[in-house]
N, C-alpha and C positions, 0 to 999 in steps of 0.2 A: 504494500500500500504506500502511495505517495500522498503527502499532505502539505497543504499550504493555506494558512488562515481558514481552517475548516471547522471551527468550533461549533457552528450552528447545527451541523448534521452528523458530526463524527461519531458521537456516542451511539446514535441509532444504528449507524453502519457497523460499529464494533459489536454491539449487542446482537446484530443479525449474524455476524460471523460466529459468535459464541453459541448461537442457537442452531448451528448446522447439525444435520443428522449424522454427518461424518466430520468430526472436528479436524482442523488443519494440524499438521505436526508443528508448525511454527507460523508466526506472523511477523514479517519484517516491515517496519514502518520507517520511511525516510522522510523527514520533515525538511522542507526547503526554505527555512528561515521565517517561520510564522511569528507574528508579533501579537497574536491573540492567545487564547488559552488552549490551542490545539495540542501542544506538546504535553501540557499538564493533564489533559483528558486522556491522551494516549498512555502516559506513564501511570496514571491512576488505574486504567483498565489493565495494564500489564501486571499490576500487583494482585489482582483477583482473577485473572484469566485462567481457564482450565488448560491452556496450552502455552508454550513458550512465546513471549513477545519481546522483540528487540526494537528499541526506538533509537534511530540514528538522527542526530541533529546536524544538518549541513552548516559548515562555517560560512559559506557563501551560497547565494541562490544559483542553482544549476539550471532551472527551467524544467518543464514537464518531461521532455524526452530524456535528458541526461539523468534526471532524478530517478526515473523508472529504470534506466539502464543500470544505475547504481544498485537499486533495490533488487533487480533480477540477479545481479552478480553476487549479492549477499545471501541469496536463498541456498539452502543445503539439501532440500528434498528432491525427489525424482520428478515431481510435477509442480508447476508454478501457476497459480491462479492470480492474475492481475486484478487489482482492486482500487477503485476510486474512493475518495473520502466521504462522498455525499450520497451514495446510493443505499439501497436496502437489499441484501441478499435474501432470497427465499430459502427456507430450511434445507431443501434438497439439492441446492446448487452444486456443492462439492461432490456429493454422492453421484449425481447424474453425470457430471463431466468426467470424473475419474473412472466411472464404469465404462465409458466409451473407449478410453485408452486401454483398459483391461481386455476388451474384446477386439481391439484393432491395434495390434502391436506396431504396425507400419505408420500409424498416424503420428504426426508431429505436433499438431495443434487442433483444438476444437473451440468453436465459439457458438454462442446461443443467441436467441432472441431475448427481448426484455419488454416489460411494460413501462411506458412513460408515466412518471408520477410528478406531482407538483411540489411546491415548497412545503406543503403540509402532508406529504406522503399519500395523497389521494391519486388514484389512477385517472389518467386523462382520457382513457378510452382509445388510445393509440399505442402502437408498438414501436420499438426502436427500429425494426426493419422497415416498417411503413414510412418512417421519417427518412430513411436512406433509399427508398424505392427498391428494396431488396425483395422484389415480388416473387411469387412462385415461378414465373418464367425465368428470372435471373437465378433463382435457387437451382433450377434444373440445369441451367447453363454452367453454374459454378461447380456442380457435381461432376460434370464432364470436362470442364476447362476453366479452372478458377482464374487463370491469368487473363482470359478474355473479359472477365467481369472486373478484375482489378485495374485493367487498362482504362476502364470508364470511370471508376470511382472506388473509394475504399468502402467496404461493407463490414469489416471486422472492428468491433469496438472492444478496447482493452478491458473494460469492466466486465465483459462477458466472455473472456478469453482464458483458456488454459493451455499451457505448452509443456513439452518435455524439456526438462532442465539440461539434458545432455546435448541439446541442439543449440545451446547458447552460442557456441562458436560459429554457427551458421549465420547468425545475424548481428553479432557484436563486432565492432562498435556500430552504433546507430548514427547515421549522418545527421547533422544538426538541422538540415532542411526538412526532415521527415518527423512526423509524429510516431511514437514508438509502436503503436498498434498497426498502423498502415505498413510500416517497414517490416515488422516481424511477419505479418501475413504474407507479404511478397516473398520474403526469404524462405518461409516454410513451404509456400506453394511451389517454389523453384527447386528446393533441395530435399523436401520431405513430402508429406501429404497433409493437406489442410482440409478439414471437413467441418460441418455444422450440425447442430441439433435445432429443431424448430421449437423446442420447449422455451417458454419464457421463465428464466431462472432468477430474475432479479427485477427490482423496480429501479429504473434508470431515471434519476432526478433531472428535471429541466428547470433551471433557475438562472437569474441574471448574473450570478457571481461565478459560474463555472468557467474554467480556463479553456476547455474544449467541449463542445456539445453537439447537439443535433442541428441540422439545417433548419431554416424557417419551415414551419409546419403547413403553411398555406401557399398556394400558387402565387398569390399577390405578394406575399412576403419574399418569395424567391425572385420574383421578377423586379422587385423594387430596388434591388441592390444597385448601387451607383456604378457607372462605367469605370470610375477611378478604382473602386474597390475590386471590381471584376478583373481589371487589368493587373492589379497587384497580385490577385490570386492566381492568375494565369502565369505570371512571371515566377511565382513561387512553385507552381506545379512544374514548370519548365526546369527549374533548378533541381527539384526532387528527381526528375527522370534523368537529368544529366548525372546526378550522383548515383542513381541506380545503374546507369550505363557504365560509369567508372567502376563500380563494385563488381559488375559481371566479369570484368577483366581479371579480378583478383580471386574469383570463386573457382573451386575445383570442379566445375561442370562445364560442359560445352553447350552454350545457349544456342537454340535453334536459329537459323537465318530469319525465320518469320518473327521471332521475338526481338532480335536485333533491329529488324526493320520497323516493327511496331513501336519500339522505344524511340527510335529516330523520328518516327511520324508524330508521336505524342509531343516531342520537343518542338518540332516545326509547327504543329497545330496550336500548341500553347503560346508560342512566340507570336504567331499571326494574330491570335485572338487578343493578346495583350496590346497589340499595336493597331487595332482597327481604327480607321479614321473617323472623323466626326460627320462625314458626309453619309447621309442615309443611303444613297444609291451605291456608294462604294462598299458599304457594309453589306447591302443586299446582294451585290454582285459577288462578293467574296463568299458569303454564306451559301448561296445557291450553288456555287461552283465547287463547294467542298462538302457536299451533303454526306459523302461516304465517311469522311473524317469525323464529322459531328456524330454520326451514327455509331462509329466504332470507339471513339476516344472521348466523347462527351455524352451528355444526356439527350442526344438526338434533337428532336423538334423543339423541346423546351429551351435548350441552349441556343438553338438557331434563332428562335424568336427573341430571346434575350439580347443576342448580339445585334439583331436587326433593329430592335426597337429602342435600345438604350443609346442615347446620344453621347 
């Protein structure tokens, strides 16, 4: 678990971990310089916890990705369940995910669905996968070719993720341009086997203070994003795939020519989208002539409309 100024929800999350039908062997908590009572809550829990709890206080702020990287390195068990500070685990979470590894020895990572909950832990009537458009169609595609889905968008959320500890060398270190869960899912898809369960195993909290969360839940919210912000996100995506491209050269696998081409195309597509002109007709001309790229590397028609209509 990584924490940062999480006093409001932390105790509820810790209590949900202590209520698991299969308790963890240990809980590693890495705090990234909280100035509220987060560390005190964690240390108080450690005194009464039915399992070992280690609380690490960072001397300087590492950021989400590097803090999770540190926490992952400190784990000593065979399976690692990533954990956010503000969610609520359902009692069967660890039991359900660990059972999948027991029956699938070739699997390197498993992720689940979740219920979206509000600041008062009330269910919002939506799921985590619906927020990411991880529909049954994309679930079927993921089962056969996870990379083809990851090329479009990340669908693996760390809070719902369990991985084999002995595969850490396959994904560490994590490039600064990537969020930890997106990067790990890519590496496991390439070097191991990454699968999912449709069970909703936690309440994933949606609130204004979270450092990384779900996209806007409405079409209007998604379409209202400014062109400046969209361009910045495209440049960030371009950098992530450039870093992925560089890592492939260091990995002890032979990437397929199609994968190399796809990564190059994502970089070009992201660069072009980041630099769309202000002219409506120029944007329209580009978007219509690159339909295939939008379909394979972005969210298809929705992204096309966004790029056409956003000045």
